[in-house]
SEMI-140198 format. One record per residue: z, y, x of N, C-alpha, C in turn; residue in one letter. Coordinates in steps of 0.1 Angstrom, whole numbers, padded with zeros to 4 digits, always signed. Each point is the difference from the previous one (the first is absolute). Last residue first. Layout:
BEGIN
ZYXZYXZYXA...
% end
This chain:
BEGIN
+0832+1424+0949-0013-0007+0005-0008+0011+0007L+0044+0008-0021+0001-0003+0013-0016-0007+0008Y+0009+0015-0048+0007+0013+0009-0002-0005+0014L-0011-0030-0034-0010+0009+0000+0004+0013+0012T+0031-0038-0015-0010-0003+0011-0009+0012+0003F+0037-0002-0033+0001+0009+0011-0012-0005+0013K+0010-0025-0042-0005+0014-0004+0001+0009+0012D+0016-0046+0005-0017+0001+0000-0003+0015-0007Q+0045-0020+0010-0007+0008+0010-0013+0003-0004T+0029-0029-0027+0007+0012+0001-0006+0011+0011K-0021-0045-0010+0000+0008-0013+0008+0015+0003K+0001-0033+0034-0014+0006-0001+0000+0008-0013F+0040-0021+0011-0003+0010+0009-0014+0005-0002V+0010-0034-0028+0010+0010-0003-0003+0012+0010V-0022-0042+0006-0007+0008-0012+0011+0012-0002I+0011-0028+0035-0013+0005+0004-0005+0010-0014G+0038-0027-0004+0003+0012+0009-0014+0005+0004V-0003-0038-0026+0008+0009-0008+0002+0012+0010G-0020-0036+0019-0010+0007-0009+0008+0010-0006L+0026-0027+0028-0010+0009+0008-0009+0007-0011S+0030-0029-0020+0007+0011+0006-0009+0009+0008I-0017-0040-0017+0001+0010-0011+0009+0013+0005L-0010-0038+0031-0012+0005-0006+0004+0012-0010A+0036-0026+0017-0007+0008+0011-0013+0008-0005F+0020-0029-0030+0007+0011+0002-0004+0008+0011A-0020-0041-0008-0003+0009-0011+0007+0014+0001A+0009-0034+0033-0012+0006-0001-0005+0008-0010C+0041-0021-0005+0000+0006+0013-0013+0009+0003Y+0002-0034-0035+0007+0012-0004+0002+0011+0011L-0020-0042+0010-0007+0006-0009+0005+0013-0006Y+0024-0030+0027-0010+0006+0009-0009+0010-0010S+0035-0028-0017+0004+0012+0004-0011+0007+0007L-0007-0045-0013+0000+0009-0012+0002+0016+0005P-0018-0033+0039+0013-0001-0009-0003+0012-0010E-0045-0018+0020+0013+0005+0004+0012+0001-0009P-0041-0037+0001+0003+0013-0006+0013+0004+0007S-0036-0035+0023+0013+0001-0008+0001+0014-0004I-0031-0019+0035-0004-0003-0014+0013-0001-0009N-0006+0016+0046+0010-0008-0002-0003-0008-0014N-0031+0034+0016+0003-0011+0010+0008-0009-0003I-0009+0034-0032-0013-0005+0005+0000-0011+0011L+0039+0024-0022-0010-0007-0012-0012-0005+0006C+0033+0020+0031+0004-0011-0008-0011-0007-0010K-0010+0041+0021-0003-0011+0009+0008-0013-0006R+0005+0040-0022-0015-0003-0002-0002-0013+0009I+0042+0021+0002-0002-0008-0012-0014-0005-0002N+0012+0028+0037+0006-0014+0002-0003-0008-0014G-0016+0045+0000-0008-0009+0012+0005-0013-0001I+0026+0033-0025-0015-0004-0005-0007-0010+0006F+0042+0014+0020+0001-0009-0015-0013-0002-0003H+0001+0028+0037+0003-0013+0002+0002-0009-0012Y-0010+0046-0004-0009-0007+0003+0002-0015+0004L+0035+0032-0014-0009-0006-0010-0012-0008+0005P+0048+0010+0022-0012+0002+0003-0010-0007-0010N+0048-0004+0006-0003+0013-0006-0015+0005+0002I+0017-0040+0020+0005-0002-0015-0004+0013-0006R-0007-0004+0046-0010-0007-0007+0005+0000-0015L+0028+0020+0030-0013+0009-0001-0009-0009-0009I+0042-0021+0009+0001+0011-0010-0014+0008-0002F+0009-0032+0037-0007-0004-0011+0000+0009-0012R+0020+0004+0044-0011+0008-0001-0006-0005-0016Y+0034-0025+0022+0007+0017-0001-0011+0008-0005K-0010-0046+0011+0008+0002-0012+0003+0014-0003E-0043-0009+0032+0015-0002-0001+0006+0002-0013P-0051-0017+0004+0008+0013-0003+0014-0002+0000V-0034-0036+0001+0005+0005+0012+0007+0014+0000I-0018-0023-0040+0011-0005+0004+0003+0005+0016E-0038+0014-0026+0012+0008-0003+0012-0008+0007A-0051-0004+0022+0009-0005-0011+0014+0007-0002P-0048+0023+0018+0011-0008+0004+0007-0006-0012Y-0039+0029-0005-0002-0010+0011+0009-0009+0004F+0011+0030-0036-0014-0003-0001-0005-0010+0009I+0047+0022-0017-0003-0012+0007-0016-0003-0005P+0025+0049+0004-0005-0009-0010-0005-0014+0007T+0010+0040+0022+0014-0003-0006-0002-0010-0013A-0036+0020+0028+0008-0008+0008+0013-0006-0005Y-0028+0030-0026-0006-0013+0002+0007-0007+0010M+0018+0040-0008+0001-0007-0013-0008-0013+0002W-0003+0034+0032+0013-0005+0002+0001-0011-0011V-0039+0024-0001+0000-0009+0012+0014-0006+0000Q-0004+0032-0034-0008-0012-0003+0000-0010+0011S+0018+0044+0011+0010-0008-0010-0008-0013-0005F-0025+0030+0027+0011-0005+0007+0007-0007-0008V-0033+0021-0022-0006-0008+0010+0010-0008+0009S+0014+0035-0032-0002-0014-0006-0007-0009+0008W+0007+0043+0015+0013-0006+0000-0001-0015-0008L-0037+0030+0005+0003-0007+0014+0014-0006+0000F-0018+0019-0041-0010-0011+0006+0005-0005+0013K+0023+0036-0022+0004-0010-0005-0010-0014+0006T+0000+0050+0007+0003-0009+0009+0003-0013-0002D-0010+0036-0030-0012-0006+0007+0003-0010+0010R+0025+0018-0046+0004-0001+0015-0010-0007+0006F-0003+0010-0044+0010+0012+0003+0004-0002+0015F-0031-0031-0020-0005+0013-0005+0010+0012+0005V+0008-0048+0009-0011+0005+0008-0002+0014-0004M+0030-0023-0026+0007+0004+0012-0010+0009+0010L-0015-0024-0040+0007+0014-0002+0006+0004+0012C-0021-0040+0005-0010+0009-0006+0008+0014-0001S+0026-0038+0006-0006+0006+0015-0010+0010-0007L+0018-0023-0034+0011+0007+0007-0005+0007+0011F-0028-0030-0022+0002+0013-0009+0010+0009+0007M-0008-0044+0019-0011+0010+0002+0002+0013-0007G+0032-0035-0006+0001+0007+0013-0012+0010+0003V+0000-0025-0039+0010+0009-0001+0001+0008+0014G-0033-0033-0004-0004+0009-0008+0012+0013+0000L+0010-0044+0020-0009+0010+0008-0005+0014-0006S+0024-0035-0025+0009+0007+0011-0008+0011+0010F-0022-0026-0035+0008+0010-0005+0008+0007+0010L-0024-0038+0016-0011+0012-0002+0008+0010-0008I+0024-0039+0010-0004+0008+0013-0009+0012-0004L+0011-0028-0034+0013+0007+0003-0003+0008+0012C-0033-0030-0013-0001+0010-0009+0014+0010+0003I-0004-0039+0025-0012+0008+0003-0001+0013-0009I+0029-0035-0009+0007+0009+0009-0011+0009+0007F-0013-0029-0036+0012+0006-0003+0005+0010+0011Y-0032-0032+0010-0007+0014-0006+0012+0008-0006F+0010-0045+0017-0001+0011+0010-0005+0013-0005M+0001-0041-0026+0011+0008+0000+0001+0012+0010L-0034-0035-0003-0002+0010-0011+0013+0010-0002F-0004-0039+0030-0007+0013+0006-0002+0010-0011I+0023-0042-0008+0006+0011+0005-0006+0011+0005T-0018-0043-0009+0000+0009-0012+0010+0012+0002K-0024-0021+0042+0008-0006-0008+0001+0011-0013H-0034-0016+0045+0005+0011-0010+0008-0005-0012L-0003-0021+0052-0005+0000-0013+0005+0012-0006S-0009-0004+0053+0009+0002-0009-0005-0001-0015L-0021-0005+0045+0003-0013-0007+0011+0003-0011G-0026+0033+0030+0010-0006+0008+0006-0014-0008I-0035+0025-0022-0006-0004+0014+0011-0006+0007F+0009+0021-0041-0006-0012-0002-0005-0007+0014L+0020+0045+0001+0009-0011-0006-0005-0014-0002T-0028+0036+0013+0008-0005+0011+0009-0010-0004V-0026+0021-0032-0007-0009+0008+0007-0007+0011I+0020+0030-0029-0002-0013-0006-0006-0008+0009L+0003+0046+0015+0014-0007-0001-0003-0015-0006L-0038+0029-0001+0003-0009+0013+0015-0005+0001P-0010+0022-0040-0008-0009+0001+0000-0009+0015V+0025+0040-0016+0006-0013-0002-0009-0010+0000M-0010+0047+0010+0006-0007+0009+0006-0013-0004S-0020+0026-0033-0010-0007+0008+0007-0006+0014M+0030+0024-0028-0005-0012-0008-0012-0006+0009T+0017+0039+0018+0009-0010+0001-0003-0013-0007M-0025+0040-0007-0002-0005+0014+0008-0011+0001N+0005+0022-0038-0013-0009-0002+0000-0006+0016I+0037+0029-0006+0001-0014-0007-0012-0008+0000A-0003+0045+0015+0007-0010+0011+0002-0013-0007S-0017+0034-0028-0010-0004+0010+0005-0011+0011S+0030+0018-0034-0011-0011-0005-0011-0003+0009I+0031+0033+0013+0007-0012-0003-0007-0012-0004T-0016+0045+0001+0000-0003+0014+0007-0016+0000R-0003+0025-0042-0013-0006+0005+0001-0005+0013A+0039+0020-0014-0002-0012-0008-0016-0006+0004F+0015+0042+0018+0006-0011+0008-0001-0013-0009P-0019+0036-0022-0006-0001+0015+0007-0011+0008F+0011+0013-0045-0014-0007-0001-0003-0002+0015I+0037+0029-0014+0004-0015+0005-0013-0010+0000Y-0004+0047-0017+0001-0001+0014+0004-0013+0005K-0026+0015-0045+0012-0003+0004+0003-0005+0015P-0035+0039-0014+0000-0015-0001+0015-0003+0002V-0034+0045-0005+0013-0007-0004-0001-0015-0001Y-0029+0037+0033+0001-0007-0013+0014-0007-0004V-0006+0029+0040-0012+0004-0009+0000-0008-0014K+0032-0010+0038+0000+0016-0001-0010+0005-0012S+0000-0044+0015+0012+0001-0007+0002+0014-0003I-0036-0016+0029-0002-0003-0015+0012+0004-0009L+0001+0009+0045-0008+0009-0006-0004-0003-0015S+0031-0026+0029+0005+0015-0003-0010+0006-0008A+0003-0046+0020-0006+0003-0013+0004+0014-0004N+0019-0021+0038-0014-0002+0003-0008+0005-0014D+0046+0001+0001-0006+0010+0008-0012-0003+0002V+0021-0031-0026-0001+0013-0004-0004+0010+0006I+0003-0043+0017-0009-0003-0012+0000+0016-0008S+0021-0020+0044-0007+0012-0001-0010+0001-0012A+0032-0035+0006+0007+0010+0006-0008+0012-0003L-0016-0040-0013+0007+0007-0011+0007+0013+0006S-0020-0032+0028-0013+0006-0007+0009+0009-0010M+0028-0024+0028-0008+0009+0008-0010+0006-0009D+0025-0034-0021+0010+0013+0005-0010+0009+0007A-0021-0038-0009+0004+0005-0012+0008+0012+0002T-0009-0028+0036-0012+0005-0006+0003+0009-0010E+0034-0026+0016-0002+0012+0007-0012+0006-0004K+0011-0038-0024+0010+0011-0001-0003+0011+0008F-0028-0039+0005-0004+0007-0014+0012+0012-0001F+0004-0027+0038-0011+0010+0002-0004+0008-0015N+0035-0034+0003+0004+0013+0007-0011+0009+0000F-0010-0041-0019+0009+0007-0008+0005+0014+0007C-0029-0031+0023-0006+0005-0011+0009+0010-0009I+0018-0024+0039-0010+0009+0004-0006+0008-0012V+0031-0037-0006+0006+0012+0004-0010+0012+0003G-0018-0043-0011+0008+0006-0012+0005+0014+0004V-0016-0026+0035-0010+0007-0007+0003+0006-0013L+0028-0026+0028-0003+0013+0006-0011+0006-0008L+0013-0042-0015+0013+0009+0002-0004+0013+0005Y-0033-0032+0004+0003+0005-0015+0009+0007-0001V-0005-0018+0042-0011+0009-0004+0000+0004-0013P+0035-0032+0014+0000+0015+0006-0011+0006-0003Y+0023-0044-0014-0011+0007-0006-0003+0013+0004N+0047-0014+0011-0009-0010-0005-0013+0010-0006K+0035+0014+0039-0003+0003-0013-0012-0010-0005T+0021+0000+0044+0012+0001-0011-0004+0004-0012D-0031-0005+0034+0006-0013-0001+0012+0002-0008A-0027+0037+0009-0005-0008-0009+0005-0015+0000S+0013+0042+0024+0005-0003-0013-0007-0010-0007F-0010+0014+0047+0014+0005-0002+0006-0006-0013F-0048-0003+0012+0009-0007+0011+0013+0002-0003T-0030+0021-0028+0003-0014-0004+0009-0006+0013S-0016+0048-0003+0012-0003-0003+0005-0017-0001F-0044+0022+0011+0011+0006+0009+0013-0004-0002V-0039-0018-0023+0000-0002+0013+0010+0006+0008F-0001+0011-0045+0002-0015+0001+0000-0003+0016F-0013+0043-0013+0016-0002-0001+0003-0015+0003Q-0046+0012-0003+0005+0006+0011+0015-0003+0002V-0021-0016-0041-0004-0009+0014+0006+0007+0013M+0006+0022-0043+0007-0012+0002-0001-0007+0010M-0028+0037-0008+0013+0005+0004+0010-0014+0002T-0043-0006-0015+0000+0003+0013+0012+0004+0004L-0003-0009-0045-0003-0011+0008+0001+0001+0015L+0003+0038-0031+0012-0007+0000-0003-0014+0008P-0039+0026-0003+0011+0008+0005+0013-0008+0002N-0042-0016-0022+0003-0003+0013+0011+0006+0007L-0013+0006-0047+0002-0015+0003+0006-0002+0014F-0012+0043-0015+0010-0003-0007+0004-0013+0001S-0038+0016+0019+0011+0002+0008+0012-0001-0007W-0043-0004-0021+0005-0012+0007+0010+0002+0009L-0022+0035-0025+0010-0005-0005+0005-0014+0007V-0032+0025+0031+0006+0005-0013+0011-0006-0005G-0031-0005+0041+0007-0012-0009+0005+0006-0013L-0018+0030+0030-0010-0009+0000+0004-0012-0009V+0015+0054-0004+0005-0015+0006-0012-0010-0002S+0002+0049-0017-0010-0003+0012+0007-0013+0006R+0032+0014-0036-0011+0008+0003-0006-0004+0015K+0040-0018-0024-0009-0008+0004-0012+0007+0003Y+0036+0022-0020+0005-0008+0010-0009-0009+0008K-0011+0032-0035+0003+0006+0011+0004-0009+0010S-0013-0019-0040-0011+0007+0006+0005+0005+0012K+0034-0016-0027-0008-0010+0006-0011+0004+0007F+0026+0032-0022+0006-0005+0009-0005-0011+0009D-0020+0017-0040-0002+0010+0012+0010-0005+0010R+0002-0024-0040-0012-0001+0007-0004+0008+0010S+0041+0007-0024-0002-0012+0008-0012-0004+0007V+0003+0039-0029+0008+0001+0012-0001-0013+0009L-0022-0001-0040-0009+0009+0009+0010+0001+0014Q+0020-0021-0038-0012-0007+0006-0006+0005+0010K+0031+0024-0024+0007-0008+0008-0009-0010+0007I-0017+0031-0031+0005+0005+0012+0005-0010+0008L-0010-0013-0041-0014+0002+0009+0006+0006+0012F+0034-0008-0031-0004-0010+0007-0014+0001+0006S+0032+0030-0026-0007+0004+0013-0004-0012+0007Y+0016-0003-0046-0006+0013+0001-0007+0002+0014R+0030-0038-0007-0013+0000-0009-0009+0011+0002D+0042+0000+0022-0009-0009+0008-0013-0001-0011I+0032+0028-0019-0005+0006+0014-0010-0010+0006A+0023-0015-0037-0010+0010-0004-0005+0004+0011L+0037-0029+0009-0013-0007-0005-0009+0011-0006I+0037+0017+0016-0004-0005+0011-0014-0008-0005S+0029+0020-0034-0008+0010+0009-0007-0006+0013S+0028-0028-0029-0013+0004-0007-0007+0009+0010T+0042-0013+0018-0011-0012-0003-0013+0006-0005I+0037+0029+0007-0006-0002+0011-0011-0012-0003Y+0007+0027-0042+0009-0004+0010-0007-0003+0012N-0010+0030-0050-0005-0010+0012+0012-0001+0009Y-0014+0012-0056+0009+0002+0013-0004-0010+0010K-0019+0004-0045-0005+0011+0010+0008+0003+0010N+0005-0035-0034+0006+0012-0004-0007+0014+0009K-0010-0047+0007-0005+0003-0013+0005+0010-0005C+0017-0011+0042-0014+0003+0001-0007+0003-0014Y+0045-0016+0001-0002+0014+0005-0012+0005+0002D+0007-0046-0009+0004+0008-0012-0003+0014+0004R-0009-0030+0033-0008+0000-0009+0003+0010-0014Y+0031-0007+0033-0011+0007+0007-0011+0001-0009S+0036-0026-0011+0004+0015-0002-0010+0006+0007I-0007-0045+0004+0001+0003-0016+0004+0014-0001F+0001-0018+0043-0014+0003-0004-0001+0003-0014L+0042-0011+0017-0005+0011+0008-0015+0005-0005I+0022-0040-0017+0004+0011-0004-0004+0014+0004G-0013-0042+0020-0007+0002-0014+0006+0014-0007A+0018-0015+0042-0013+0005+0001-0007+0002-0013L+0042-0018-0001+0001+0013+0003-0013+0004+0004L+0001-0043-0011+0005+0008-0013+0001+0015+0003L-0009-0031+0036-0012+0000-0010+0005+0010-0010G+0033-0011+0028-0007+0009+0005-0013+0001-0005L+0030-0032-0016+0005+0012-0001-0008+0013+0004G-0014-0045+0007-0003+0004-0016+0007+0014-0002I+0006-0020+0044-0013+0004-0003-0005+0005-0014T+0043-0016+0011-0001+0011+0007-0015+0005-0002F+0014-0040-0019+0010+0010-0005-0005+0015+0006Y-0019-0041+0017-0007+0004-0011+0009+0011-0008W+0017-0017+0042-0012+0004+0001-0007+0008-0012Y+0044-0025+0011-0002+0017-0005-0012+0005-0001I+0007-0044+0019+0009+0000-0014-0003+0013-0006E-0015-0007+0045-0008-0009-0010+0005+0003-0014Y+0023+0017+0037-0011+0009-0005-0009-0007-0010A+0040-0015+0027+0001-0001-0015-0012+0010-0005N+0004-0034+0046+0000+0014-0006+0002-0001-0016S+0009-0032+0047-0005+0001-0012+0003+0014-0004S-0012-0009+0049+0013-0005-0008-0005+0004-0015D-0026-0013+0051+0002+0007-0012+0013-0001-0005T-0020-0003+0053-0003-0006-0013+0004+0009-0012G+0004-0011+0060-0003+0010-0011-0003-0009-0012K+0021-0002+0055+0000-0008-0013-0003+0011-0012V-0001-0008+0060+0000+0009-0013-0002-0009-0013S+0017+0001+0056-0008-0007-0010+0002+0009-0010F+0019-0009+0051-0008+0009-0006-0009-0005-0011C+0050-0019+0013-0014-0001+0002-0007+0012-0004L+0050+0007+0014-0009-0005-0012-0013-0003+0007S+0055+0004+0019-0013+0009-0001-0007-0008-0013G+0038-0020+0039+0000+0009-0010-0014+0007-0003K+0007-0051+0017+0000+0013+0003+0001+0010-0011V+0008-0056+0014+0001+0011-0012-0001+0013+0007V-0013-0054+0018+0004+0013+0002+0001+0010-0014R-0020-0046+0009+0014-0001+0001+0007+0014+0001S-0048+0004-0014+0005-0013+0005+0014-0003-0004G-0009+0043-0012-0011-0004+0008+0005-0012+0006I+0015+0034-0044+0004-0013+0008-0015-0005+0008R+0021+0051-0020-0013-0011+0002+0006-0011+0007V+0025+0041-0033-0001-0009+0011-0012-0010+0001R+0024+0050-0025-0011-0009+0001+0002-0009+0013S+0024+0038-0020+0008-0011+0006-0011-0010+0001D-0014+0054-0001+0005-0012-0007+0006-0011+0008S-0022+0041+0018+0014+0003-0007+0005-0012-0006D-0035-0002+0043+0001+0000-0013+0013+0003-0006I-0028-0013+0044+0006+0013-0004+0000+0005-0012N-0024-0038+0016+0014-0002+0001+0008+0011-0004Q-0049-0022-0011+0008+0014+0000+0012-0004+0001K-0043-0030+0014+0012+0000-0007+0002+0016+0001L-0045-0039+0002+0005+0013+0003+0015+0002-0006T-0026-0047+0014+0003+0009-0012+0007+0013+0005V-0035-0033+0031+0015+0002-0004-0002+0009-0013T-0035-0036+0033+0001+0011-0012+0016+0001-0002I-0027-0036+0025-0001+0014+0008+0002+0011-0010G+0004-0051-0002-0010+0006-0009-0002+0015+0005S+0011-0049+0023+0005+0013+0000-0010+0008-0009N+0003-0053-0011-0003+0008+0013+0005+0015-0005E+0005-0036-0031+0009-0002+0010-0003+0010+0013A-0006+0013-0055-0007-0008+0011+0009-0001+0011N+0007+0025-0038-0006-0013-0007-0005-0008+0010A+0042+0041-0001-0015-0005+0006-0003-0014-0007S+0030+0040-0024+0001-0010+0012-0015-0005+0004H+0036+0033-0037-0011-0002+0008+0000-0009+0012I+0025+0020-0050-0001-0010+0011-0013+0000+0005K+0034+0030-0037-0014+0000+0007+0002-0010+0012I+0027+0008-0049+0001-0003+0014-0014-0002+0004T+0032+0026-0044-0013-0009+0005+0001-0001+0015L+0033+0014-0043+0001-0001+0015-0011-0009+0003V+0003+0031-0046+0001-0014+0007-0001+0000+0015K-0007+0036-0034+0014+0000+0002+0003-0016+0006N-0046+0003-0024+0007+0011+0003+0016-0003+0003K-0041-0028-0013+0007-0002+0014+0009+0011+0002L-0038-0013-0037+0015-0001-0003+0008-0003+0013N-0050-0010+0007+0005+0008-0010+0015-0003+0000Q-0047-0001+0031+0012-0006+0000+0010+0008-0008L-0054-0003-0003+0010+0009+0003+0012-0009-0002T-0043-0024+0018+0004+0005-0012+0013+0009+0003R-0023-0016+0035-0013-0005-0009+0005+0006-0014P+0010+0018+0051+0008-0004-0011-0009-0003-0013I-0002+0006+0057-0008-0004-0012+0008-0004-0012N+0014+0036+0042+0001-0014-0003-0010-0004-0014L-0003+0037+0043+0003-0002-0014+0000-0014-0003P+0010+0027+0047-0009-0012-0006+0004-0003-0015V-0001+0041+0040+0009-0004-0012-0009-0012-0006N+0002+0014+0054-0009-0002-0013+0009-0003-0011Y-0009+0011+0055+0008+0002-0009-0003+0001-0014V-0029-0020+0028+0009+0002+0009+0015+0003-0007T-0035-0027-0031-0003+0008+0011+0013+0003+0008E-0016-0045-0027+0009+0010+0000-0003+0010+0011V-0023-0040-0009-0003+0010-0009+0008+0012-0002M+0006-0041+0027-0009+0007+0007-0007+0011-0009E+0037-0030-0013+0004+0011+0010-0012+0007+0005V+0005-0023-0049-0005-0004+0015+0001+0012+0008P+0030-0015-0045-0008+0012+0006-0006-0005+0015I+0023-0019-0050-0004-0004+0014-0009+0010+0006T+0038+0000-0042-0012+0004+0004-0001-0004+0015N+0033-0006-0051-0003-0004+0015-0015+0003+0003V+0043+0008-0040-0013+0003+0005-0001-0005+0014L+0037-0008-0028-0007+0009-0011-0015+0002+0007L+0044-0037+0002-0010+0006+0009-0011+0007-0011L+0054-0012-0002-0011-0001-0007-0013+0008+0007R+0049-0004+0009-0006-0011+0006-0015+0000-0006E+0017+0047-0001+0011-0012+0002-0007-0012+0006G-0033+0027-0009+0010+0005-0009+0009-0011+0001D-0040+0013+0036+0009-0008-0007+0009+0006-0008Y-0050+0001+0032+0012+0008-0008+0006-0009-0009L-0031-0003+0050+0004-0006-0013+0011+0011-0007E-0042-0008+0042+0010+0010-0007+0003-0007-0013I-0025-0019+0049+0003-0002-0014+0011+0010-0005V-0042-0002+0040+0016+0004-0003+0001-0004-0013I-0035-0022+0039+0002+0005-0014+0015+0005-0001N-0036-0005+0045+0007-0008-0009+0002+0009-0011G-0008+0026+0043-0005-0012-0004+0010-0006-0010S-0013+0047+0034+0008-0007-0008-0008-0011-0005G-0008+0042+0028-0009-0007-0009+0008-0009-0011S+0021+0045+0024-0004-0013+0002-0007-0005-0010R+0021+0043+0001-0014+0000+0006-0004-0014+0006Y+0043+0010-0024-0001+0006+0014-0014-0003+0005Y+0018-0013-0045-0005-0008+0010-0001+0005+0013K+0026+0008-0051-0003+0005+0014-0005-0011+0009N+0011+0011-0058+0001-0008+0012-0006+0008+0011F+0020+0007-0053-0008+0006+0011+0004-0010+0011E-0004-0007-0056+0010-0002+0013-0008+0006+0012V-0001+0003-0061-0007-0001+0014+0011-0001+0012T-0011-0003-0058+0009-0005+0012-0008+0001+0012L-0007+0012-0058-0004+0002+0013+0012-0002+0010E+0006-0006-0047-0015-0001+0000-0005+0001+0015E+0048-0009-0032-0006+0002+0013-0015-0003+0000I+0040+0015-0038-0014-0009+0002-0006+0003+0014N+0044+0021-0009-0001-0012-0009-0012-0010+0001E+0028+0027+0040-0014+0003-0008+0000-0013-0010V+0033+0011+0036+0002+0008-0014-0013+0003-0007Q+0029-0039+0038-0012+0008-0008+0002+0007-0010N+0026-0015+0046+0003+0003-0015-0012+0006-0004L+0000-0031+0045+0001+0011-0005+0001+0000-0016F+0000-0031+0050+0003-0001-0015+0000+0015-0003N-0026-0030+0040+0009+0012-0003+0001+0000-0016Q-0017-0031+0048+0002+0000-0014+0007+0014-0004S-0030-0035+0039+0007+0014-0001+0000+0001-0014I-0004-0044+0035-0001+0005-0014+0007+0015+0001L-0022-0038+0035+0006+0011-0001-0002+0005-0015L-0020-0041+0015+0014-0002+0000+0007+0014+0000D-0046+0004+0020+0003-0012-0008+0015+0001+0000K-0014+0045+0011-0007-0011+0004+0006-0009-0007V-0004+0055+0004+0002-0010-0009-0008-0014+0004I+0028+0041+0027-0015-0005-0004+0002-0011-0009E+0038+0034-0002-0004-0008+0010-0014-0005-0005D+0011+0047-0022+0006-0014+0002-0004-0008+0013T+0000+0054-0001-0008-0011-0006+0010-0012+0002V+0003+0058-0004+0003-0011+0006-0007-0010-0005S+0003+0045-0018+0004+0001+0013+0003-0011+0009D-0033+0018-0046+0009-0009+0008+0003+0003+0012H-0019+0021-0046+0003+0006+0013+0011-0010+0009D-0003-0008-0053-0010+0001+0011+0006+0007+0012T+0007-0024-0055+0009+0003+0015-0010-0001+0010I-0001+0010-0055-0008-0003+0012+0010+0003+0012V+0002-0010-0060+0005+0008+0013-0009-0006+0011F+0011+0004-0058-0009-0003+0011+0004+0005+0012N+0023+0003-0044+0005-0008+0009-0011-0002+0011G-0009+0022-0041+0006+0011+0010+0009-0009+0012A-0048-0015-0028+0014-0001+0001+0008+0009+0010S-0044+0004-0035+0002-0001+0016+0016+0000+0002E-0015-0015-0049-0001+0012+0008+0002-0003+0017K-0016-0026-0053+0009+0000+0012-0002+0015+0008F-0018-0009-0045+0010-0012+0000+0009+0002+0013R-0038+0026-0006+0008+0004-0011+0013-0008+0001L-0037-0012+0028+0008+0010+0005+0008+0007-0010Q-0027-0035-0015+0010-0006+0010+0007+0012+0008E-0034+0013-0033+0010-0006-0006+0011-0005+0009E-0043+0027+0002+0010-0001+0011+0014-0004-0006A-0045-0001-0024-0002+0001+0016+0011-0003+0008T+0004+0004-0047-0006-0012+0003-0004-0002+0015Y+0017+0041-0017+0010-0011-0003-0005-0012+0004Y-0027+0038+0003+0010-0001+0009+0008-0010-0001F-0032+0008-0032-0008-0007+0010+0013-0002+0012A+0012+0021-0041+0001-0013-0002-0007-0007+0015V+0004+0046-0002+0015-0006+0000-0001-0015-0002V-0041+0027+0000+0007+0000+0012+0013-0009+0000L-0022+0008-0041-0009-0009+0008+0006-0001+0014T+0019+0032-0029+0002-0011-0003-0006-0012+0008T-0011+0044+0010+0014-0002+0002+0004-0013-0003Y-0041+0015-0014-0001-0002+0013+0014-0004+0007I-0004+0014-0045-0008-0014+0001+0001-0003+0014A+0016+0041-0010+0008-0007-0004-0004-0015+0002L-0030+0035+0008+0010+0001+0009+0012-0010-0003L-0035+0008-0030-0006-0009+0011+0011-0001+0012S+0008+0026-0038+0000-0014-0004-0004-0007+0012L-0003+0045+0005+0015-0003+0000+0000-0016-0005F-0044+0019+0000+0006+0000+0013+0015-0004+0003I-0021+0006-0044-0006-0012+0007+0006-0001+0013K+0012+0039-0024+0008-0012-0005-0005-0013+0006L-0021+0040+0011+0011+0001+0004+0010-0014-0002I-0043+0008-0022-0003-0005+0015+0013+0001+0007K+0002+0013-0046-0004-0015+0001-0003-0002+0015K+0007+0045-0012+0013-0008+0000-0003-0014+0001K-0034+0034+0025+0005-0002-0016+0011-0009+0002D-0017+0036+0037+0000-0015-0002+0007-0001-0013M
% end
């Protein structure tokens, strides 16, 4: 490859980086200004209920708010399987100032149900203020509904029910955002990172002109030299996968859709009420985890399955797990078509934040490539790896919120989610597609760190062991 072509590739990389930095700024400006509040809280697991809400009964509670900008407020009610009638009024006060009022038809409330309040606009600048929730009936007749309570609580919280005061708290949640300084440092950080990238590419180009090669130039030369082989390997994967299949490539569209439908009918009874837009929520998890597992499964045997070619002809051995990852990535891309169809079908609008989810998809691809390279090495020396991986991947699937909401995981086990890369990849893609918001700036760094660490470990292990492959194949 001549010097002009290498220079053109390096300049293209810098142009892509600049475009992404500017596009991200204008797409996620609001998320740069605000971050998810550390003061968010949810009080659940009720152990009691209030009196039945009838006319002239006022239920109220004061609480110290730790959220600067309140975006979501829910209250849990219980009807004990009664039909109920009338309307319930829920009010939020800051002292004597009325912040919010919602009237809820009792007939629309399910037996035990978290009722989200309609907040027309974000309630701002409320951190460290004592707010008051007030609930009463808007009708003279019996409404047949109660508010759930949690009385076994460590705080000094009190609930006023008519003329009585009881220890405990209403079961409710408050969520929102706090101000973030990411907006102020964004350009400093991205310009600094851009200069670092430019410096690395400049040194790589200078060394290449002196006939010295580093990992970047070596990888570009290898991909260019063996591009025909990569295309043939990817084509072979597709032909073998859909060999003698009547529907052929159409299964790439149908497989995630059918899997989602089966899991939806099985789990929707348990989780759909607690998860907004559950079909899309579920399909995102299915597609992402299926890609990861398919990449790992195919890469696992990529070296062993090509033993005859590796022992006869010299080719860079990392080409084989790399080609398997490309093949799986193409399958995932086709699976995105039914995802978008389902998204539009259930009435979700496509927001500009949909473009941000491709960042997390790329991180997922790099992470999967690193895992695949590591497993392909392990498989050469220890053939039982495929059986162990089958069990481990099953455990990994259940440890990832694919069909269940992350909120149901007990607090003492939440650390499993925090160290689970797939939880971060899938969760952030859902935020971009379903919630139409950009994840917090730190989420981008976490996902990049998971991807680069996995890829780095995979490359190092592969490079140190590849010379011994022929002795064990």
